[in-house]
N, C-alpha and C positions, 0 to 999 in steps of 0.2 A: 551134532554140534558140540564142540569141545567143552568139557566140564558140565554138560547138561545132564538132565535126568531123563531116562526113558523107561517106560513101563512095558515089559514084555509079557506076553500071555503066559498064564500058568507059571509065574515066576517061582523059583525055589527059594526057600528061606536060607540063603547063603550070603556070605559077604566076603570082600577081599580088600586088603589095604593097597592104596596107590599113593598118588602125589601127596607130599607133605604129611605122610602118616595118617591121612584121613581114610577111614574105612567106608567103602562104597557098598551099599546094600543092594544086592540084586533083587531082593524081594520088594524093594521100593522103586525098582526100575532105574537105578543109578548106574549108568554106563558112560564111559568116557570115549569120545570120538578121538581116536589116536592118529588118524591120517590128516596131516597138516594140509595136504593138497585139497582135501574135501572141504576143510574150513575155508581156505582161500576161494574155492569155487562157489561156496554158499554166499560169501560176502560179495563176490563179483556179480553173481546172479541177482542179488538183492537190489542192485542199482542204487547204492547209497550215495547221497549228495553230501557235500561238506557242511551243509546247513541243516541236515536232518537230525531230528530227535528220534532215537531208536529205543524201542521197548524190547528188552530181551527177557524171555521167560525161561527159567531154569538155567542160570548162568554157571552153576556149579563153582568150580575153582577159577573160572575166568579166562580160559584159553581163547574162546571165541570173543569174549568181552573185549579183550585187548585189540583184536582186529577191528571190531566195531568202533571202538574209541578212535582208532587211527583213521577210520573212514568217515565218521560222522561228527556232528557237533556235540552231542551228548548221548549218554546211554542211561536208561532207567532200567535197572535190573530187578526183577521180582523173583525172590528165592524163598522157598519154604524152610529148608534145612538150616538151622542156626549155625551149624558148623561151617557150611558153605559160605554163609553170610560173613562170618568172621574171617575165613580164609580170603574171601574176595576183597574185603576191606584192607586186610594186611598186605595183599599182593600189590595194590595200587597206592597205598599210603606213601606220601612223600614223592610221588611221581607226577609228571605234568598232567597225567590223566585224572588225578584225584578230584579236581574241581569239576570235572565233566562227567563224573559217575555218581548216580544217585541209586542207592540200594534200598529196596523195599522188602522187608522180611514179612512173609505172609502167604496165604493161599491165594493164588491169582484169581480163582473163581469167586472169592469173597472180597477182593480188593477193588476199590474204585480206581480205575485206571486213569492216569492223567493224559494230557495231550501227547500224541506221538505221530511221527510221519510214517515210520516203518516198524513192523514187528518181526522179530526173529525168535523162533521158539523151538526148543527140543524138549518135548513134554512127556510125562507119563502117559502111556496109551489110554488109561482109563478115563482121562479127562478130555479126550479128543473131541467128542461131540459137544459137551457143554462149553469148552473153550472156543471152539469154532463158532458156535452160536453167539457167545459173548462178544467176540470180535466183530461178527457180522452186524451186530446192533450197536457197536460203540459209536458214540458221537463226541466230537465231530469225526467224520469218516477219515481214516488214514489212507495213505497212498497204496500200500500193499503189505502183505504178511508173507513171510517165508517160514514155513513150518515143516518140521520133521514128523511124519506119521508112520504108523505101521503100514507096510506096503499095501495090504488089502484095503484098509480104510482109505488110503490115498487114492486107490484105483476107483473106489466107490464115489469119491468126491468128484472125480473128473469124468466118470462114465457118461456115455451119451445114449439117447433112446435106441433101444434094440440091443445094447450091450448086456451081457449076462449079469454084470454087477450094477446095472442101472437100477436105482431104488429111490426111496423117499429122501434119503440123505442127499443124493445127487440133485434131485429137483429143488429141494429146499435151499441148498447151498447156492446153486447156480441161478436162482431167482435173484439173490442179493449180491452175487459177486461173479466175476470171471475167474475161473479156476484152471490152472495149467500145471502139468507135471514137469518138474525141472530135472530131477536126476534120481536114480536108484542108489541106495546105500546098502551094501551087503553087510551081514552081521559081523563079518571078520574085521570090519573097520572099527569095531568097538572093543574096549577092554573093561571088564570081561564081556565077551560076546553074548548078545541076547540070542534067543532061539528063533527069531523071525527077522526077515529083511525089512528095511525101511525105505521110505521115499520122501523126497523133499517136494513140497507143493507151493505154488505161488497163488495167493488169493488177492484179487483186486476188487474192492467194493464198487458196485455200480453207482454212478452219480448221474442224475439224481436217483435216490432209492425208489424202487417200484412202489406205487401207491396202492398197496393192498393191506388189509388187516391181517397181521401175522397170525393171530389166533384162528381166524376163519380159514386162512390159506392152509395152515397146518392141519386143521380138521378135515378140510376137503381132500388134501393130498393123502392123509392117513387113510381116508375112506377108499380112495381110488386104488391104493396099494394093499388093501386087505388081502387081495389075491391078484397080484400084478399080471398074471398070465391068463386070467379069465376075462371075458368081455365085460365092458362097463355095464351093459344091460343085465348081465348075470349078477354083478355086484350090487347094483341098485334095485334088484328084486329081493334081496335078502331081508328077512324080517327085522333083524337088529338095525340095519341101515335105514330102512323105511321108518321104523319106529322112532329113531332119533331125529330124523329129518322132519317128520310130522310133528313131533313135540316142539321143535324149534319154530316150525311154521305156525302152529297154533298159538304159541306164546307171543310171537310178534303180531299176529292178527288180533289177539286179545288186547295187547297194549295199544294198537292202533285204534281199535273200537272204543276203548276207554277214553283216550285222548279226544277222539272225535265227539264223544258224548258230552265232554266237558268243554267243548269249543276250543280244544287245544289242537296242536298240529304236530305231526310226527314225520320227520325226514328219516325214513328207515335206513337209507344208505349211510347218512351221516352218523346215525346212532350206532349202526353196526361198525363203522370205521373207528368209532371211539373205543370199542371193545378191544382189549389187547394192548392198550397204551401203556399199562403198568408193566414193570419188570416181571411181576409174577405171571401175568397173562402171556408174556412173550417167551416163556420158557418152552420154546419149540423143541419137540423131541425129534432128534435128527440121527438116531442110531442107524447104522448101515446094514440092516438085514435081519433084524430080530422079528419077533412074533408076527407083526402085521405085514411083513414083507417076505414071508416065506413063500417060495415058489410052490404052487399047487397046480397040478395038471388039470386041464379042463375035464370035468366029469358031470354027472347028473346029480346035482345036490337039490333035487326037487323038494326034499323034506325040509330044506331050510328056507324055501321061498314062500312068499305070501300067497302065491297062486297055486300052491301045491295041490289044492283040491278044486281048482278052477275058480276060486273067488278072487275077484280083482277089485281093489279099493279105488275110490276116486282119487285119493292122493297118489297112489302108485301110478295111475294114469298120468297125473300131472308131472311126476318125476320122469317117467319114460318118454313123455312128450318133449321134454327138454333135450334128452339124448337124441331123439329123432330129429328135432329141429337142427341140431348141430352135426347130424350124421355121425354120432359117436356110439351108436348101439353095438356095433361089432368091433370097435376099437379096444385096445388093451393099454393099461397104464404103462406097461413096460416099453411101449413104443411111441408114447405121446411126447411131443416137444413142449417146451416151456410155453410157447405161444398158444398151443392147443389147450393146455391146462387152464391158462388165463381166460381163454375164450369160453371154455365150458363153465368155469366158475361164474363168469359174467352172465351166461344164459340162465344158470340156476338163480342167481340173484335177481335177475329181471323177472323171474317167475315167483319171486318172493321166498325162495328156498335158500336158507343159510346154514352154515356149518359150525358156528361158534355158539 
């Protein structure tokens, strides 16, 4: 997107002067989209209405901003670089657009975003996950976001069960939004060109939002994707997995017993749903393929399992019974659909087993 910022992997600490004498730093992911046809295509695919308030992240010197102002009612531009902020203000000062452009200087991840209908973003790659998360949980929900990502990250967002790139990021994102790939953007469309290709993705928040506790959902999905190509029965036999689940289980049992002894009452489901309501608790990790999503071939990890020496705990039986009830023992996270994940989580919760 014109005038935007883009973070490329392993960026070199170099810089180059372009429009208006401004030096664009490659090390900061600053690349200018030089193809006007792509700018027009992005605006067209955004489906902007004349009444729309548009949030633009990383406007740079304002090439795309101008097109957005022509299409919508108002543009709120969030820009970190003070040089770009100054250039942006200068560019539209004294024009009919000046009263319809609001510029916010700051880090978008630390900024309280105002109301908007559509988001258009060309972002540094290193904030892809946290920004996507922030948008998914923004209230009130916007209509759609059109975002430029590194190509592989974009492919993880839209990956489906069974795809090689299907991962925790895919599942977490698609729970809260419909995600579709719009177009590929080759590196030669930028000046200076980054080392990787990009893709533009459309994100449409689901309305109403799914009624799940974000913290528990993320804990559950994280566990399922510890080794996404192993069977779920293998994963839920691992010592660290069972230890964590049993600790949660005993904590809830202790709370319930305590309240019962004092003639109190405990709605476990309501109590669990309240967890994760704060911004801190909702910091869902949605990276697309790091540590806990590394592909591991099926092998005999008996030394890691609780029953390595034939000892089977009662709690382990309880966990495996849940998998058996839903016929999930031989299934793998890499091939489970959204509905299957939701169903399995509900079975665990019904058995009093929680992940937050």
